[in-house]
C-alpha positions as CSV (number, residue, x, y, z in Angstrom):
1,M,0.0,0.0,0.0
2,R,1.4,3.4,-0.9
3,I,0.2,6.7,0.4
4,Y,0.9,9.9,-1.5
5,D,0.7,13.1,0.4
6,R,1.4,16.1,-1.8
7,D,1.7,18.5,1.1
8,L,4.3,16.4,2.9
9,T,6.3,16.0,-0.3
10,G,6.1,19.7,-1.2
11,T,7.1,20.7,2.3
12,A,10.0,18.3,2.4
13,S,11.4,19.5,-0.9
14,A,11.0,23.2,0.1
15,E,12.8,22.5,3.3
16,S,15.6,20.7,1.5
17,G,16.0,23.7,-0.8
18,R,16.2,26.1,2.1
19,S,18.7,23.9,3.8
20,Q,20.9,23.9,0.7
21,E,20.6,27.7,0.4
22,T,21.6,28.1,4.0
23,Q,24.7,25.9,3.5
24,K,25.7,27.8,0.4
25,A,25.4,31.1,2.3
26,D,27.5,29.7,5.1
27,R,30.2,28.6,2.6
28,D,30.1,32.0,0.9
29,A,30.5,33.8,4.2
30,T,33.4,31.5,5.2
31,A,35.1,32.1,1.9
32,A,34.7,35.9,2.1
33,S,36.1,36.0,5.7
34,S,39.1,33.9,4.7
35,Q,39.8,36.2,1.7
36,S,39.5,39.4,3.8
37,G,42.1,38.4,6.4
38,G,40.1,35.8,8.4
39,T,39.1,38.0,11.3
40,P,35.5,37.8,12.2
41,S,33.6,41.1,12.4
42,D,31.0,40.0,15.0
43,R,31.3,41.5,18.4
44,V,29.2,41.7,21.6
45,E,28.8,44.8,23.9
46,L,27.0,44.5,27.2
47,S,25.4,47.7,28.5
48,S,25.7,49.0,32.0
49,G,22.1,47.8,32.5
50,L,23.5,44.3,32.9
51,A,25.5,45.4,35.9
52,T,22.4,46.9,37.4
53,V,20.5,43.7,36.9
54,S,23.3,41.7,38.4
55,R,23.3,43.8,41.5
56,A,19.6,43.5,41.8
57,L,19.7,39.7,41.6
58,A,22.5,39.6,44.2
59,A,20.5,41.8,46.5
60,Y,17.4,39.6,46.0
61,G,19.4,36.4,46.7
62,S,20.8,38.0,49.9
63,D,17.4,39.1,51.1
64,R,16.0,35.7,50.4
65,A,18.8,34.0,52.3
66,N,18.2,36.2,55.3
67,K,14.4,35.4,55.2
68,V,15.1,31.7,55.0
69,Q,17.5,32.0,58.0
70,Q,14.9,33.9,60.0
71,L,12.2,31.3,59.2
72,T,14.6,28.4,60.1
73,A,15.3,29.9,63.5
74,Q,11.6,30.4,64.1
75,V,10.8,26.8,63.2
76,Q,13.6,25.4,65.3
77,S,12.6,27.5,68.3
78,G,8.9,26.5,67.9
79,S,7.7,30.1,67.5
80,Y,6.8,29.8,63.8
81,S,3.0,29.8,63.4
82,P,1.9,30.5,59.9
83,S,-1.5,31.7,59.0
84,S,-3.7,28.8,57.8
85,L,-5.5,31.3,55.4
86,S,-2.2,32.3,53.8
87,I,-1.2,28.7,53.4
88,S,-4.5,27.7,51.8
89,Q,-4.4,30.7,49.5
90,G,-0.8,29.9,48.5
91,M,-1.7,26.3,47.8
92,V,-4.7,27.2,45.6
93,A,-2.7,29.9,43.7
94,N,0.1,27.4,43.1
95,A,-2.3,24.7,41.9
96,L,-3.9,27.2,39.5
97,G,-0.5,28.1,38.1
98,G,-0.5,31.6,39.5
99,G,2.2,30.9,42.1
100,A,2.2,32.0,45.7
101,S,2.0,35.7,46.4
């Protein structure tokens, strides 16, 4: 039994053509860079905003670590008594995909 699917065949041949075009473009770019001295012209510059984001993440991590230490101390001393309402709201929000607030 043979099944002929024109859409599948058309898509496969179109993708094959695109793949060949991409490979040709890569070869042409490689040849051009080797003829022009071989040094690539790509470069990356990171803005000062990255430093700001990095500092913010570090501060968040530090604040979170302090909070965890405080909660650990409360649990170990037996003084930790969470609100059952907050727990149930967090569980429902997490189950619904909204995460805990």
